C-alpha positions as CSV (number, residue, x, y, z in Angstrom):
1,X,-39.6,-49.8,114.4
2,X,-35.8,-50.6,114.1
3,X,-34.0,-49.1,111.2
4,X,-31.7,-51.2,109.2
5,X,-28.2,-49.9,110.0
6,X,-27.3,-50.0,106.3
7,X,-30.2,-47.6,105.5
8,X,-28.2,-44.6,106.8
9,X,-24.9,-43.1,105.7
10,X,-22.1,-44.0,108.1
11,X,-21.4,-41.7,111.1
12,X,-18.1,-40.6,109.4
13,X,-20.0,-39.6,106.3
14,X,-22.6,-37.6,108.3
15,X,-19.9,-35.9,110.3
16,X,-18.0,-35.0,107.2
17,X,-21.1,-33.5,105.6
18,X,-22.1,-31.6,108.7
19,X,-18.6,-30.1,109.4
20,X,-17.7,-29.4,105.8
21,X,-20.9,-27.2,105.5
22,X,-20.2,-25.4,108.8
23,X,-16.5,-24.9,108.3
24,X,-16.9,-23.6,104.7
25,X,-19.6,-21.2,105.9
26,X,-17.5,-20.1,108.8
27,X,-14.4,-19.3,106.7
28,X,-16.6,-17.6,104.1
29,X,-18.0,-15.0,106.5
30,X,-15.2,-12.4,105.8
31,X,-14.7,-13.2,102.1
32,X,-17.4,-10.9,100.6
33,X,-19.0,-7.6,101.7
34,X,-22.3,-7.0,103.3
35,X,-24.8,-7.0,100.5
36,X,-27.6,-4.6,99.8
37,X,-30.2,-4.3,100.8
38,X,-31.0,-6.5,103.8
39,X,-27.6,-7.4,105.1
40,X,-26.1,-4.0,104.7
41,X,-29.2,-2.3,106.2
42,X,-29.2,-4.5,109.3
43,X,-25.4,-4.3,109.6
44,X,-25.6,-0.5,109.5
45,X,-28.2,-0.5,112.2
46,X,-26.0,-2.6,114.4
47,X,-23.0,-0.3,113.7
48,X,-25.1,2.8,114.7
49,X,-26.2,0.9,117.8
50,X,-22.6,0.5,118.9
51,X,-21.6,4.0,117.9
52,X,-24.5,5.7,119.7
53,X,-24.8,3.4,122.7
54,X,-28.6,3.1,122.1
55,X,-29.3,-0.6,122.6
56,X,-33.1,-0.1,122.9
57,X,-34.2,1.1,119.5
58,X,-32.5,0.0,116.3
59,X,-32.0,3.1,114.1
60,X,-32.7,3.2,110.4
61,X,-30.4,6.2,110.2
62,X,-29.1,8.7,112.7
63,X,-32.1,9.9,114.7
64,X,-34.5,7.8,112.5
65,X,-35.9,4.9,114.6
66,X,-36.5,1.5,113.0
67,X,-39.9,0.2,113.9
68,X,-39.9,-2.7,111.5
69,X,-38.4,-5.4,113.7
70,X,-37.5,-6.1,117.4
71,X,-33.8,-5.8,118.3
72,X,-32.3,-9.3,118.6
73,X,-30.9,-9.1,115.0
74,X,-29.2,-5.8,115.9
75,X,-28.1,-7.0,119.3
76,X,-26.4,-10.0,117.7
77,X,-24.3,-8.1,115.2
78,X,-23.6,-5.3,117.7
79,X,-22.2,-7.8,120.1
80,X,-20.0,-9.1,117.2
81,X,-18.8,-5.5,116.6
82,X,-18.0,-5.0,120.3
83,X,-15.9,-8.2,120.3
84,X,-14.2,-8.1,116.9
85,X,-14.5,-4.6,115.5
86,X,-16.7,-3.5,112.7
87,X,-16.1,-6.1,110.0
88,X,-18.2,-8.5,107.9
89,X,-17.1,-11.4,110.1
90,X,-18.2,-9.7,113.2
91,X,-21.6,-8.8,111.7
92,X,-22.2,-12.4,110.6
93,X,-20.6,-14.7,113.2
94,X,-23.3,-14.3,115.9
95,X,-26.0,-15.3,113.5
96,X,-24.0,-18.4,112.5
97,X,-23.6,-19.3,116.2
98,X,-27.4,-19.0,116.6
99,X,-27.7,-21.5,113.7
100,X,-25.5,-23.9,115.7
101,X,-28.2,-23.7,118.4
102,X,-30.8,-24.7,115.8
103,X,-28.7,-27.6,114.7
104,X,-28.2,-28.7,118.3
105,X,-32.0,-28.6,119.0
106,X,-32.6,-30.7,115.8
107,X,-29.9,-33.2,116.9
108,X,-31.4,-33.4,120.4
109,X,-34.9,-34.0,119.3
110,X,-34.0,-36.8,116.9
111,X,-31.5,-38.4,119.3
112,X,-33.9,-38.4,122.2
113,X,-37.0,-39.6,120.3
114,X,-35.2,-42.4,118.5
115,X,-32.7,-43.0,121.3
116,X,-29.9,-42.9,118.8
117,X,-27.0,-40.4,118.4
118,X,-26.7,-41.4,114.8
119,X,-30.3,-40.4,114.1
120,X,-29.6,-37.0,115.7
121,X,-26.5,-36.6,113.6
122,X,-28.4,-37.6,110.5
123,X,-31.1,-35.0,111.1
124,X,-28.6,-32.2,111.9
125,X,-26.5,-33.0,108.9
126,X,-29.6,-32.8,106.6
127,X,-30.5,-29.4,108.0
128,X,-26.9,-28.1,107.8
129,X,-26.6,-29.2,104.2
130,X,-29.9,-27.5,103.2
131,X,-28.6,-24.8,101.0
132,X,-31.0,-22.1,102.1
133,X,-30.4,-22.8,105.8
134,X,-26.6,-22.7,105.7
135,X,-26.6,-19.6,103.5
136,X,-29.1,-17.6,105.4
137,X,-27.5,-18.6,108.8
138,X,-24.3,-16.9,107.8
139,X,-26.1,-13.7,106.8
140,X,-27.2,-10.7,108.8
141,X,-31.0,-11.3,108.9
142,X,-33.8,-11.6,111.4
143,X,-34.8,-15.1,110.3
144,X,-32.1,-17.2,112.0
145,X,-33.0,-15.9,115.5
146,X,-36.7,-16.4,114.7
147,X,-36.0,-20.0,113.6
148,X,-34.1,-20.7,116.8
149,X,-36.9,-19.3,118.9
150,X,-39.6,-21.4,117.2
151,X,-37.4,-24.5,117.2
152,X,-36.8,-24.0,121.0
153,X,-40.5,-23.8,121.6
154,X,-41.5,-26.7,119.4
155,X,-38.7,-29.0,120.8
156,X,-39.5,-28.0,124.3
157,X,-43.2,-28.6,123.7
158,X,-42.6,-32.1,122.5
159,X,-40.4,-33.0,125.5
160,X,-42.9,-31.5,127.9
161,X,-45.7,-33.4,126.2
162,X,-43.7,-36.6,126.7
163,X,-43.0,-35.8,130.3
164,X,-39.3,-35.1,130.1
165,X,-37.7,-32.8,132.7
166,X,-40.1,-30.0,133.9
167,X,-37.6,-27.3,132.6
168,X,-38.8,-28.0,129.1
169,X,-42.2,-26.5,129.9
170,X,-40.6,-23.2,130.9
171,X,-38.2,-23.3,127.9
172,X,-41.3,-23.4,125.7
173,X,-42.2,-19.9,126.9
174,X,-38.6,-18.8,126.7
175,X,-38.7,-19.7,123.1
176,X,-41.9,-17.7,122.6
177,X,-40.3,-14.7,124.4
178,X,-37.2,-14.8,122.2
179,X,-39.4,-15.0,119.2
180,X,-41.2,-11.9,120.3
181,X,-37.8,-10.1,120.5
182,X,-36.7,-11.6,117.2
183,X,-39.7,-10.8,114.9
184,X,-42.6,-10.0,117.2
185,X,-46.1,-11.7,117.3
186,X,-45.3,-13.7,114.2
187,X,-43.5,-16.2,116.4
188,X,-46.6,-16.7,118.5
189,X,-48.7,-17.2,115.4
190,X,-46.3,-19.7,113.8
191,X,-46.1,-21.8,117.0
192,X,-49.8,-21.5,117.5
193,X,-50.7,-22.7,114.0
194,X,-48.3,-25.7,114.3
195,X,-49.7,-26.8,117.6
196,X,-53.3,-26.1,116.7
197,X,-53.0,-28.3,113.6
198,X,-51.6,-31.1,115.7
199,X,-53.7,-30.8,118.8
200,X,-57.2,-30.5,117.3
201,X,-57.4,-34.0,115.8
202,X,-57.8,-36.9,118.2
203,X,-58.8,-34.5,121.0
204,X,-55.1,-34.0,122.0
205,X,-55.9,-30.5,123.1
206,X,-57.6,-31.8,126.3
207,X,-54.2,-32.8,127.6
208,X,-52.7,-29.4,126.7
209,X,-53.5,-27.7,130.0
210,X,-51.7,-30.4,132.0
211,X,-48.5,-30.3,129.9
212,X,-47.3,-26.7,130.3
213,X,-46.9,-24.4,133.3
214,X,-49.3,-21.9,131.9
215,X,-49.3,-19.5,134.9
216,X,-45.6,-19.2,135.7
217,X,-44.7,-19.7,132.0
218,X,-46.8,-16.9,130.9
219,X,-45.3,-14.7,133.6
220,X,-41.9,-15.6,132.4
221,X,-42.8,-14.7,128.8
222,X,-44.1,-11.3,130.0
223,X,-41.0,-10.6,132.1
224,X,-38.7,-11.2,129.2
225,X,-40.6,-9.3,126.5
226,X,-42.6,-6.5,128.1
227,X,-39.7,-4.4,129.4
228,X,-38.3,-3.9,125.9
229,X,-41.6,-3.2,124.2
230,X,-42.5,-0.7,126.9
231,X,-39.1,1.0,126.6
232,X,-39.3,1.1,122.8
233,X,-42.7,2.8,122.9
234,X,-41.5,5.2,125.5
235,X,-38.4,6.2,123.6
236,X,-40.1,6.5,120.3
237,X,-43.9,6.9,120.6
238,X,-45.8,5.3,117.7
239,X,-43.7,2.2,117.6
240,X,-46.4,-0.2,118.7
241,X,-49.0,1.1,116.3
242,X,-46.7,0.8,113.3
243,X,-45.2,-2.6,114.3
244,X,-48.3,-4.4,115.4
245,X,-50.9,-3.0,113.0
246,X,-48.7,-2.1,110.0
247,X,-46.1,-4.9,110.0
248,X,-48.4,-7.7,111.2
249,X,-51.7,-6.9,109.6
250,X,-51.4,-4.5,106.7
251,X,-48.1,-5.9,105.3
252,X,-49.7,-9.4,105.4
253,X,-53.0,-8.7,103.7
254,X,-52.1,-5.8,101.4
255,X,-50.0,-6.6,98.3
256,X,-47.4,-3.9,97.6
257,X,-48.2,-2.3,100.9
258,X,-47.5,1.4,100.7
259,X,-47.1,2.1,104.4
260,X,-43.6,0.7,104.6
261,X,-41.5,3.4,106.1
262,X,-38.1,1.8,105.3
263,X,-38.2,0.3,101.9
264,X,-40.2,-1.4,99.2
265,X,-42.7,-4.1,100.0
266,X,-41.9,-7.4,98.2
267,X,-45.1,-8.2,96.3
268,X,-45.3,-11.7,95.0
269,X,-48.0,-13.9,93.5
270,X,-50.1,-15.5,96.2
271,X,-48.9,-19.0,97.0
272,X,-45.3,-18.3,95.9
273,X,-44.2,-19.4,99.4
274,X,-44.8,-23.0,98.5
275,X,-42.3,-22.7,95.6
276,X,-39.9,-21.0,98.0
277,X,-40.3,-23.9,100.3
278,X,-39.3,-26.4,97.6
279,X,-36.3,-24.3,96.7
280,X,-35.2,-23.7,100.3
281,X,-34.9,-27.4,101.1
282,X,-32.6,-28.2,98.1
283,X,-30.8,-30.5,97.5
284,X,-33.2,-32.7,99.6
285,X,-36.4,-31.7,97.9
286,X,-36.5,-34.6,95.4
287,X,-36.0,-37.1,98.3
288,X,-38.9,-35.6,100.2
289,X,-41.2,-35.8,97.2
290,X,-40.1,-39.3,96.5
291,X,-40.9,-40.4,100.1
292,X,-44.3,-38.7,100.0
293,X,-45.1,-40.6,96.8
294,X,-44.0,-43.9,98.3
295,X,-46.1,-43.3,101.4
296,X,-49.2,-42.5,99.3
297,X,-48.8,-45.6,97.2
298,X,-48.5,-47.7,100.3
299,X,-51.5,-46.0,102.0
300,X,-49.3,-44.9,105.0
301,X,-49.4,-41.5,106.7
302,X,-46.8,-39.6,108.7
303,X,-48.0,-40.7,112.1
304,X,-46.9,-44.3,112.3
305,X,-47.5,-44.6,116.1
306,X,-49.7,-43.3,118.8
307,X,-47.1,-40.6,119.7
308,X,-48.0,-38.7,116.6
309,X,-44.3,-37.6,116.1
310,X,-44.5,-37.6,112.3
311,X,-47.7,-35.5,112.1
312,X,-46.2,-33.2,114.8
313,X,-43.2,-32.6,112.4
314,X,-45.5,-32.1,109.4
315,X,-47.6,-29.5,111.2
316,X,-44.4,-27.7,112.3
317,X,-43.1,-27.7,108.7
318,X,-46.1,-26.5,106.9
319,X,-47.2,-23.8,109.4
320,X,-45.1,-21.0,107.7
321,X,-46.2,-22.1,104.3
322,X,-49.9,-22.0,105.3
323,X,-49.6,-18.6,107.0
324,X,-47.9,-16.9,104.0
325,X,-50.0,-18.6,101.3
326,X,-52.2,-15.6,100.9
327,X,-49.5,-13.0,101.8
328,X,-48.4,-10.6,99.1
329,X,-45.2,-9.5,100.7
330,X,-42.8,-12.4,101.1
331,X,-39.2,-13.5,100.8
332,X,-37.6,-16.9,100.6
333,X,-36.2,-16.4,104.1
334,X,-39.7,-16.7,105.4
335,X,-39.5,-20.4,104.9
336,X,-36.6,-20.9,107.3
337,X,-38.6,-21.7,110.4
338,X,-39.9,-24.8,108.7
339,X,-36.5,-26.2,107.7
340,X,-35.6,-27.9,111.0
341,X,-38.9,-29.8,111.0
342,X,-38.5,-30.7,107.3
343,X,-35.0,-32.2,108.0
344,X,-36.5,-34.2,110.9
345,X,-39.4,-35.3,108.6
346,X,-37.0,-36.6,106.0
347,X,-35.4,-38.7,108.8
348,X,-38.8,-39.9,109.9
349,X,-39.7,-41.0,106.4
350,X,-36.3,-42.8,106.1
351,X,-37.2,-44.7,109.2
352,X,-40.6,-45.7,107.8
353,X,-39.4,-46.7,104.3
354,X,-35.7,-46.6,103.8
355,X,-34.3,-45.2,100.6
356,X,-30.9,-46.5,99.4
357,X,-28.3,-44.7,101.5
358,X,-26.2,-43.7,98.5
359,X,-29.0,-41.2,97.6
360,X,-28.0,-39.2,100.6
361,X,-24.7,-38.4,98.9
362,X,-26.6,-35.5,97.2
363,X,-26.0,-33.6,100.5
364,X,-22.4,-33.1,99.4
365,X,-23.7,-30.8,96.6
366,X,-24.1,-28.1,99.3
367,X,-20.5,-27.6,100.3
368,X,-19.6,-27.7,96.6
369,X,-22.2,-25.1,95.8
370,X,-21.1,-23.0,98.8
371,X,-17.5,-22.9,97.5
372,X,-18.7,-21.9,94.0
373,X,-21.1,-19.3,95.3
374,X,-18.6,-17.7,97.8
375,X,-15.8,-17.8,95.2
376,X,-18.0,-15.9,92.7
377,X,-18.8,-13.3,95.3
378,X,-15.3,-12.9,96.5
379,X,-13.8,-12.4,93.0
380,X,-16.7,-10.2,91.8
381,X,-18.1,-12.6,89.2
382,X,-21.5,-11.2,88.4
383,X,-22.9,-8.0,90.0
384,X,-22.2,-7.7,93.7
385,X,-24.8,-5.4,95.3
386,X,-22.4,-3.6,97.6
387,X,-20.5,-0.3,97.7
388,X,-17.6,-1.8,99.6
389,X,-15.2,-1.5,96.7
390,X,-15.8,2.2,95.9
391,X,-15.9,3.1,99.6
392,X,-12.5,1.4,100.0
393,X,-11.1,3.7,97.2
394,X,-12.7,6.7,98.8
395,X,-11.0,6.0,102.2
396,X,-7.6,5.9,100.4
397,X,-8.1,9.6,99.2
398,X,-6.1,12.0,101.3
399,X,-9.1,14.4,101.4
400,X,-11.6,11.8,102.7
401,X,-11.2,13.0,106.3
402,X,-12.0,16.6,105.6
403,X,-14.3,16.6,102.6
404,X,-18.0,15.6,102.6
405,X,-19.2,12.5,101.0
406,X,-22.5,12.3,99.0
407,X,-24.4,9.9,96.9
408,X,-26.4,11.4,94.1
409,X,-30.1,10.4,94.0
410,X,-29.7,7.1,95.9
411,X,-27.4,6.0,98.8
412,X,-27.3,2.3,99.3
413,X,-27.1,1.0,102.9
414,X,-23.7,-0.5,102.2
415,X,-22.4,2.9,101.4
416,X,-23.4,4.1,104.8
417,X,-21.9,1.1,106.5
418,X,-18.6,1.2,104.7
419,X,-18.2,4.9,105.2
420,X,-19.0,4.6,108.9
421,X,-22.1,6.7,108.5
422,X,-20.4,9.6,106.6
423,X,-22.1,9.0,103.2
424,X,-25.2,11.2,102.8
425,X,-27.8,11.3,100.0
426,X,-28.4,14.3,97.7
427,X,-31.7,13.7,95.9
428,X,-32.8,17.2,95.2
429,X,-31.7,19.3,92.2
430,X,-28.0,20.1,92.3
431,X,-28.5,23.9,92.3
432,X,-30.6,23.6,95.5
433,X,-28.1,21.8,97.7
434,X,-25.0,23.4,96.1
435,X,-26.0,26.8,97.4
436,X,-25.4,25.7,101.0
437,X,-22.3,23.7,100.2
438,X,-19.0,25.3,101.2
439,X,-16.7,22.4,101.9
440,X,-15.1,20.3,99.2
441,X,-17.0,17.1,98.6
442,X,-16.8,13.6,97.1
443,X,-19.8,12.5,95.2
444,X,-20.7,9.0,93.9
445,X,-22.9,8.9,90.8
446,X,-23.8,6.6,88.0
447,X,-21.1,6.5,85.3
448,X,-23.7,7.4,82.7
449,X,-25.0,10.4,84.7
450,X,-25.0,13.7,82.9
451,X,-24.6,15.9,85.9
452,X,-23.0,19.3,86.3
453,X,-21.9,21.1,89.5
454,X,-21.7,24.9,88.6
455,X,-18.9,26.8,90.2
456,X,-17.2,23.6,91.3
457,X,-14.2,22.0,89.8
458,X,-14.6,18.2,89.8
459,X,-12.1,15.5,89.0
460,X,-12.7,11.8,88.6
461,X,-10.9,9.7,91.3
462,X,-12.3,6.3,90.5
463,X,-14.7,4.3,88.5
464,X,-16.1,1.1,90.1
465,X,-18.3,-0.9,87.7
466,X,-21.3,1.4,87.1
467,X,-20.4,4.1,89.6
468,X,-18.0,7.0,89.4
469,X,-16.3,8.8,92.4
470,X,-15.7,12.5,91.8
471,X,-13.9,15.0,94.0
472,X,-15.2,18.6,93.8
473,X,-13.7,21.8,95.1
474,X,-14.2,25.5,94.5
């Protein structure tokens, strides 16, 4: 079905949208600190990995293994630290580069299927200007690598299904392997749900065994993944039980799961993932709903042809939403694997029933919102969840090299990151730990805290928002 050339924005407009989002995000990477809790936590794990040289098991703290996720997120930021030093830019840039890979896969699928570079550019610009995608891609998280892995498997499957080069059959299994090293079996489940939904109707599954190199592909999957899983269990016994059973079964079915060793489970009302899905695709969500409404009124579906491309995209897009519908512990980042398919789906709808191209100008809201959002973070409008400011003041103190550094009651991950691991937590009663304290120390506490340190003379060195930095000596 040819598409009226006037139904799409011009190539120049699409290029402007794509590169404005990417360049603004690139230049923003060093403009604000790593934020608690997720970014700072993962950034600190990567810093410890570089410091200790332990590239097998990410460490939650020194000598405390992190069993919650496989290591790709940590490898990415650690590689950035090795290349550029321990900075916010170095922590984030590898994740943004992975996002470029997702954009390229999205471009390639649209370009190849429609035999049009402009269609590829349209799909990748929609994805890049989805606010959640571009924001999460420049953050230290596990979800960008997972999204790349799933996109690689799904794009490779479609090309293998349509008898493109045989390499795509093997790349399908490479994507699964990378997913296993990004977030574990969740990657297999998401790809499995997507393909099952698409293959079961019309008896497509009968062709499945001829499409992929199951023998050598499965061997390739095992060769990539098993070495790390075996080494991780060998280095820190108990990893497999916690990660497979705890993170992938108990976390999924038990709201407010109490077995989390590393933080607080994020309990949400069941079904919240669908609301997150609508938020994640902004500013394109209204256009998607408008197209769905038009298709329903005209009694069309998403398939449009025997190839089933539209339904393939729909199954890919809704798989994460279906999986997490009944999950109690979710975050908005869990929607990210569906975003490439959703961007492609909007392109598919535009090809079926074109909306006026001026409507796609809403994409330019994203670079504008990025500028506002990053500016607010950089100039500390609102509450920035990071200890970077008070740690910078601590480093300026002449006693910082010789004195201890403590956080009273709670030590944020960003405090550990920005102190290069020196900040320690003191949660017990002051009299208990002060008995063993002989060196002078700095301590960070809430400004409204009514704490005393008997036999120690303490002076205030700084007050940063709601925190006070004290220096105490005998």
